[in-house]
C-alpha positions as CSV (number, residue, x, y, z in Angstrom):
1,M,68.1,42.9,-209.3
2,T,69.8,43.2,-212.7
3,A,68.4,41.4,-215.8
4,Q,71.6,39.5,-216.3
5,F,71.6,38.2,-212.7
6,M,67.9,37.2,-213.0
7,M,68.6,35.2,-216.2
8,R,71.6,33.4,-214.6
9,I,69.5,32.3,-211.6
10,L,66.5,31.4,-213.8
11,F,68.6,29.2,-216.1
12,R,70.2,27.4,-213.1
13,A,66.7,26.8,-211.6
14,I,65.4,25.4,-214.9
15,A,68.3,23.1,-215.1
16,L,67.3,21.7,-211.7
17,G,63.7,21.3,-212.7
18,V,62.3,24.0,-210.4
19,S,61.3,27.5,-211.3
20,F,62.9,30.6,-209.7
21,V,59.4,31.6,-208.6
22,A,59.0,28.4,-206.6
23,L,61.8,29.6,-204.3
24,Q,59.6,32.5,-203.2
25,L,56.5,30.3,-202.3
26,P,55.8,28.6,-199.0
27,V,56.6,24.9,-199.2
28,S,53.0,24.0,-198.4
29,A,51.9,25.8,-201.6
30,Q,54.4,24.0,-203.8
31,V,54.4,20.7,-205.6
32,L,57.8,19.4,-204.4
33,P,60.1,18.9,-207.4
34,E,62.2,15.8,-207.6
35,K,65.7,17.4,-207.5
36,Q,68.7,16.0,-205.8
37,P,70.2,17.7,-202.7
38,Y,73.6,18.1,-204.3
39,E,71.9,20.0,-207.2
40,M,70.3,22.4,-204.8
41,V,73.6,23.0,-203.0
42,R,75.2,23.9,-206.3
43,T,72.6,26.6,-206.8
44,L,73.2,27.7,-203.2
45,Q,76.9,28.0,-203.7
46,S,76.4,30.0,-206.9
47,L,74.2,32.5,-204.9
48,Q,76.9,32.6,-202.2
49,A,79.5,33.6,-204.8
50,E,77.3,36.5,-205.8
51,V,77.0,37.5,-202.1
52,A,80.8,37.6,-201.9
53,Q,80.8,40.1,-204.7
54,G,78.2,42.4,-202.9
55,N,75.0,41.3,-204.5
56,T,72.2,42.0,-202.0
57,H,69.6,40.3,-204.2
58,A,71.6,37.1,-204.1
59,L,71.6,37.3,-200.3
60,A,67.8,37.4,-200.3
61,A,67.6,34.6,-202.8
62,Q,70.0,32.5,-200.7
63,R,67.9,32.9,-197.6
64,A,64.8,31.8,-199.6
65,L,66.6,28.8,-201.0
66,L,67.9,27.8,-197.6
67,L,64.3,27.8,-196.2
68,T,63.1,25.7,-199.1
69,M,66.0,23.2,-198.6
70,D,65.2,23.0,-194.8
71,E,61.7,21.7,-195.7
72,E,62.5,19.7,-198.8
73,F,65.4,17.8,-197.2
74,L,63.1,16.5,-194.5
75,L,60.7,15.1,-197.1
76,M,63.2,13.4,-199.4
77,P,63.3,9.6,-199.6
78,K,65.9,8.2,-197.2
79,E,67.5,6.2,-200.0
80,W,68.6,9.5,-201.6
81,W,71.0,10.0,-198.7
82,Q,72.9,6.9,-199.8
83,E,74.2,8.9,-202.7
84,P,77.5,10.3,-201.4
85,R,77.0,13.6,-203.1
86,N,73.7,14.1,-201.4
87,A,75.1,13.2,-198.0
88,R,77.9,15.7,-198.5
89,A,75.2,18.3,-199.5
90,A,73.5,17.8,-196.2
91,V,76.7,18.8,-194.3
92,I,77.3,21.8,-196.7
93,H,73.7,22.9,-196.2
94,L,74.1,22.9,-192.4
95,L,77.4,24.8,-192.5
96,S,75.9,27.3,-195.0
97,G,73.2,28.3,-192.6
98,G,70.7,25.5,-192.9
99,H,68.5,24.4,-190.0
100,P,70.1,21.8,-187.6
101,K,66.8,19.9,-187.6
102,V,67.7,18.4,-190.9
103,M,71.0,17.0,-189.7
104,R,69.4,15.7,-186.5
105,M,66.9,13.8,-188.6
106,L,69.6,12.3,-190.9
107,M,71.7,11.2,-188.0
108,V,68.9,8.8,-186.8
109,L,68.1,7.4,-190.2
110,E,68.5,3.6,-190.9
111,P,70.7,3.1,-192.8
112,A,72.8,6.2,-192.0
113,P,73.7,8.6,-194.8
114,N,76.6,7.5,-196.9
115,I,79.2,9.7,-195.4
116,D,81.8,9.6,-192.6
117,Q,79.7,10.1,-189.5
118,R,82.4,12.2,-187.9
119,L,81.6,14.9,-190.5
120,T,77.9,15.0,-189.6
121,K,78.7,15.0,-185.9
122,A,81.3,17.8,-186.3
123,A,79.0,20.0,-188.4
124,L,76.2,19.7,-185.9
125,A,78.6,20.3,-182.9
126,Y,80.0,23.4,-184.7
127,V,76.6,25.2,-185.3
128,E,75.6,24.3,-181.7
129,G,78.8,25.7,-180.2
130,R,80.4,22.5,-178.9
131,E,83.9,23.2,-180.0
132,Q,85.6,20.3,-178.2
133,Q,83.4,17.8,-180.0
134,V,84.3,19.5,-183.3
135,L,88.0,18.9,-182.6
136,D,87.4,15.3,-181.4
137,N,85.6,14.4,-184.6
138,L,87.9,16.2,-187.1
139,K,91.3,15.6,-185.5
140,D,92.1,12.8,-188.0
141,I,90.3,14.3,-191.0
142,D,92.4,16.2,-193.5
143,P,90.3,18.6,-195.6
144,I,92.5,18.0,-198.6
145,D,91.3,14.4,-198.7
146,L,87.7,15.5,-199.1
147,P,85.9,16.7,-202.2
148,P,86.8,20.5,-202.5
149,S,83.2,21.8,-202.0
150,L,83.1,20.0,-198.6
151,G,86.8,20.2,-197.7
152,G,86.7,24.0,-197.8
153,H,83.9,24.2,-195.3
154,V,85.6,21.6,-193.0
155,A,88.9,23.5,-193.1
156,V,87.1,26.7,-192.1
157,I,85.3,25.2,-189.1
158,K,88.4,23.3,-188.0
159,A,90.4,26.6,-188.1
160,A,87.7,28.5,-186.2
161,V,87.9,26.3,-183.2
162,I,91.7,26.5,-182.9
163,L,92.2,30.2,-183.6
164,Q,92.9,31.0,-180.0
165,T,94.9,28.0,-179.1
166,D,97.0,27.4,-182.2
167,P,97.0,30.4,-184.6
168,P,99.7,29.1,-186.9
169,A,97.8,25.8,-187.5
170,A,94.6,27.9,-188.1
171,L,96.4,29.9,-190.7
172,K,97.3,26.8,-192.6
173,L,93.8,25.5,-192.5
174,L,92.4,28.9,-193.7
175,S,94.9,28.9,-196.6
176,T,93.8,25.4,-197.5
177,A,90.1,26.5,-197.5
178,R,91.0,29.3,-200.0
179,L,92.8,26.9,-202.3
180,L,90.0,24.4,-202.2
181,M,87.2,26.8,-203.0
182,P,88.5,29.9,-205.0
183,G,85.9,32.6,-205.8
184,S,83.4,31.3,-203.2
185,L,82.0,32.7,-200.0
186,V,84.2,30.1,-198.2
187,E,87.3,31.8,-199.7
188,E,86.0,35.2,-198.7
189,A,85.4,34.1,-195.1
190,A,88.7,32.3,-194.9
191,L,90.7,35.2,-196.4
192,R,89.0,37.7,-194.0
193,R,89.9,35.6,-191.0
194,E,93.4,34.8,-192.2
195,V,94.2,38.5,-192.5
196,F,93.5,39.1,-188.8
197,V,95.2,36.0,-187.5
198,S,98.3,37.3,-189.3
199,A,97.8,40.6,-187.5
200,S,97.5,38.9,-184.1
201,L,100.8,37.1,-184.8
202,G,102.5,40.4,-185.8
203,D,103.2,39.2,-189.3
204,V,103.1,42.6,-191.1
205,E,104.2,41.3,-194.5
206,R,101.5,38.6,-194.6
207,F,98.9,41.0,-193.2
208,N,99.7,43.5,-196.0
209,M,99.6,40.9,-198.8
210,L,96.3,39.3,-197.7
211,S,94.6,42.6,-196.9
212,M,95.4,43.8,-200.4
213,R,94.1,40.5,-201.9
214,Y,90.9,40.8,-199.9
215,L,90.3,44.4,-200.8
216,R,90.8,43.8,-204.5
217,R,88.8,40.5,-204.7
218,Y,86.1,41.0,-202.1
219,G,86.1,44.7,-201.3
220,K,82.4,44.8,-202.2
221,S,81.4,41.7,-200.2
222,L,78.4,42.0,-198.0
223,Y,80.7,41.0,-195.1
224,A,83.3,43.6,-195.9
225,S,82.1,45.8,-193.0
226,D,83.5,43.1,-190.6
227,F,86.8,43.4,-192.5
228,R,86.9,47.2,-192.1
229,R,86.2,47.0,-188.4
230,R,88.9,44.4,-187.7
231,F,91.3,46.3,-190.0
232,A,91.0,49.4,-187.9
233,H,91.8,47.4,-184.8
234,A,94.8,45.9,-186.5
235,I,96.3,49.3,-187.1
236,D,96.8,49.5,-183.3
237,T,97.8,45.8,-183.0
238,L,100.6,46.1,-185.5
239,G,101.8,49.5,-184.4
240,F,101.3,51.4,-187.7
241,G,101.0,54.5,-185.6
242,Q,104.3,54.0,-183.9
243,N,106.6,53.0,-186.8
244,P,107.3,55.5,-189.6
245,E,108.5,52.7,-191.9
246,R,105.2,50.9,-191.6
247,F,103.2,54.0,-192.4
248,V,104.2,53.6,-196.1
249,I,102.7,50.1,-196.0
250,I,99.4,51.1,-194.4
251,E,99.1,54.1,-196.6
252,S,99.0,51.9,-199.7
253,L,96.4,49.7,-198.1
254,I,94.2,52.6,-197.0
255,S,94.1,53.9,-200.6
256,E,92.1,50.8,-201.5
257,F,89.2,51.7,-199.2
258,D,86.3,54.0,-199.9
259,R,86.6,57.7,-199.0
260,D,84.7,57.5,-195.7
261,T,86.7,54.5,-194.5
262,Q,90.0,56.2,-195.5
263,R,89.0,59.2,-193.4
264,N,88.3,57.1,-190.3
265,L,91.4,55.1,-190.7
266,Y,93.6,58.1,-190.9
267,L,91.9,59.6,-187.9
268,R,92.7,56.4,-185.9
269,L,96.3,56.4,-187.2
270,A,96.7,60.1,-186.1
271,R,95.3,59.4,-182.7
272,S,97.5,56.4,-182.1
273,A,100.6,58.2,-183.3
274,L,99.9,61.3,-181.2
275,L,99.4,59.2,-178.0
276,S,102.7,57.4,-178.7
277,G,104.5,60.7,-179.5
278,N,105.3,59.9,-183.1
279,L,104.5,63.4,-184.4
280,S,105.9,62.9,-187.9
281,I,103.2,60.2,-188.4
282,V,100.6,62.4,-186.9
283,E,101.5,65.1,-189.4
284,K,101.4,62.7,-192.4
285,A,98.1,61.1,-191.3
286,T,96.4,64.4,-190.7
287,A,97.7,65.8,-194.0
288,R,96.1,62.8,-195.8
289,G,92.9,62.7,-193.7
290,M,91.9,66.4,-193.4
291,P,91.0,66.8,-197.1
292,L,88.6,63.8,-196.7
293,A,86.7,65.4,-193.8
294,I,83.6,67.5,-194.3
295,A,84.1,71.0,-192.9
296,E,82.7,71.7,-189.4
297,T,82.0,68.0,-188.6
298,H,83.4,66.2,-185.6
299,E,86.0,64.5,-187.7
300,A,87.2,67.8,-189.1
301,E,87.6,69.4,-185.7
302,V,89.5,66.3,-184.3
303,F,91.8,66.3,-187.3
304,K,92.7,69.9,-186.5
305,L,93.3,69.0,-182.9
306,Y,95.6,66.2,-183.8
307,R,97.5,68.3,-186.3
308,A,98.0,71.1,-183.8
309,G,99.4,68.5,-181.4
310,A,101.9,67.5,-184.1
311,L,103.0,71.1,-184.8
312,I,104.0,72.1,-181.3
313,D,107.3,73.8,-181.8
314,V,108.7,77.3,-182.0
315,E,108.8,77.4,-185.8
316,N,105.1,76.4,-186.1
317,I,103.7,78.3,-183.1
318,K,101.5,80.7,-185.1
319,K,100.1,77.9,-187.3
320,T,99.4,75.8,-184.1
321,R,97.7,78.8,-182.5
322,D,95.5,79.4,-185.5
323,L,94.5,75.7,-185.7
324,L,93.7,75.7,-182.0
325,W,91.6,78.8,-182.2
326,S,89.7,77.4,-185.2
327,I,88.5,74.3,-183.3
328,D,84.8,74.3,-182.3
329,Q,84.9,72.7,-178.9
330,K,81.2,72.0,-178.9
331,K,81.9,69.2,-181.4
332,L,84.6,67.5,-179.2
333,T,84.1,64.8,-176.7
334,E,85.1,65.3,-173.1
335,S,88.3,63.4,-173.6
336,E,89.1,65.4,-176.7
337,K,88.5,68.6,-174.8
338,K,91.1,67.5,-172.2
339,L,93.6,66.8,-174.9
340,L,92.9,70.2,-176.3
341,E,93.7,71.8,-172.9
342,M,96.9,69.8,-172.8
343,V,98.0,71.1,-176.2
344,Y,97.2,74.6,-175.1
345,S,99.3,74.1,-172.0
346,V,102.3,72.9,-173.9
347,V,102.0,75.8,-176.4
348,N,101.9,78.2,-173.4
349,N,105.2,76.8,-172.2
350,I,106.9,76.9,-175.6
351,R,105.6,80.4,-176.4
352,H,108.2,82.3,-174.2
353,F,111.0,79.8,-174.3
354,P,113.8,80.6,-173.6
355,D,113.0,84.4,-173.6
356,P,109.7,86.2,-174.2
357,P,109.5,88.1,-177.6
358,E,110.3,91.8,-177.4
359,N,107.6,94.0,-175.8
360,V,105.5,91.0,-174.8
361,I,104.2,90.7,-171.3
362,G,102.6,87.6,-169.8
363,D,101.7,84.2,-171.3
364,F,100.1,83.1,-174.5
365,S,96.3,83.2,-173.7
366,I,94.4,80.0,-173.8
367,Y,91.4,80.5,-176.0
368,L,88.3,78.7,-174.8
369,R,84.8,78.9,-176.3
370,M,82.2,79.4,-173.6
371,D,78.5,78.7,-173.9
372,D,76.2,81.8,-174.0
373,P,74.6,82.7,-170.6
374,R,71.1,81.6,-170.2
375,D,70.1,85.2,-169.5
376,P,71.7,87.4,-172.2
377,N,71.3,90.4,-169.9
378,W,73.1,88.7,-167.0
379,V,76.2,90.5,-165.7
380,T,78.3,90.1,-162.6
381,P,79.0,93.0,-160.2
382,V,82.6,93.1,-161.4
383,M,81.4,93.4,-165.0
384,S,79.0,96.2,-164.1
385,D,81.8,98.1,-162.3
386,A,84.1,97.6,-165.2
387,A,81.6,98.9,-167.6
388,T,81.0,102.0,-165.5
389,I,84.8,102.7,-165.3
390,L,85.1,102.2,-169.1
391,R,82.3,104.6,-169.8
392,S,83.8,107.2,-167.5
393,S,87.2,106.8,-169.0
394,G,85.8,107.1,-172.5
395,A,84.0,110.3,-171.6
396,L,87.1,111.8,-170.0
397,M,89.2,111.0,-173.0
398,E,86.7,112.6,-175.3
399,R,86.8,115.8,-173.2
400,M,90.5,115.8,-173.2
401,G,90.6,115.3,-177.0
402,S,88.3,118.2,-177.6
403,N,90.4,120.7,-175.6
């Protein structure tokens, strides 16, 4: 944890009347400080903003703070929940990973917390997986009408439960969440989801714009691995391997990723393009990806296989042959070995078309690497006979040469 980050958290904690060390202690060992729930949520959201920027120490501090809030919220005087900011804080706490037991306790208080009870019911239904009840409670609530720190959360959960049934409406809600809470973990989550809803709708322009925004704003987020996984799937969904014009778009996006991710994405692009017969895209993707692969790794061998598949023509036959012969089949999967055999077969048919080269007899030989025999001295009878004939022929030629 950097000294600068430690100081920021320490100053926030002092402002709330609780030391940073107290966040690390069991509740039973603490003298509970008299700090308001909305103040604790502010600290929580500051930590979440750090998480969105990739700070692993902030993630650990967030978890410790959530545990503290779980216990302290249960012990707070019930009149505190008549303060609207505190009531909203309870909903935000739950939607940020807080324990549902807090909300269950608040929902039976008399008097009830000073907040629209549809929000508390919807939040609890969401974390418990009761999507229809989320919709029922939020159908007449517009996130824009709520304070931004709560409205952003509400927009995200409302979008989450309609992603499958009404993607365009979900996109609007996710965009609203981003506008309400810029720079927060809510914006990071909303932007990440919005990218892939755009992909599912086939909106390449919006996918490109939002992906670039995510990579530049939240490329180091602790949840960016989920973005990378879904981005790879979107390559197939949006047909980047089938459309040469779209390759230019995806190439600019891929350049924003780290080296390892770039390699994997180009590998996926090359495979998709090869299977769809777009050999120009295969050639471009392999040309970009091969320098990123470590020699003699599985990825390096597969890149050579895909590139050989893209160069199957008379002009490149020698280059294709050399690529094929350089592939270590032991590093290929069974499906990749079958693809290799198919490429060999095609090369064999092209090799002598329309006429064989002068003085060439027979087909282009398919080069296959074979495992060494278990017994290095093992030979077949045919091999033994052939060796005898070769030895006899060699001896005869030597005698003829000496005469």
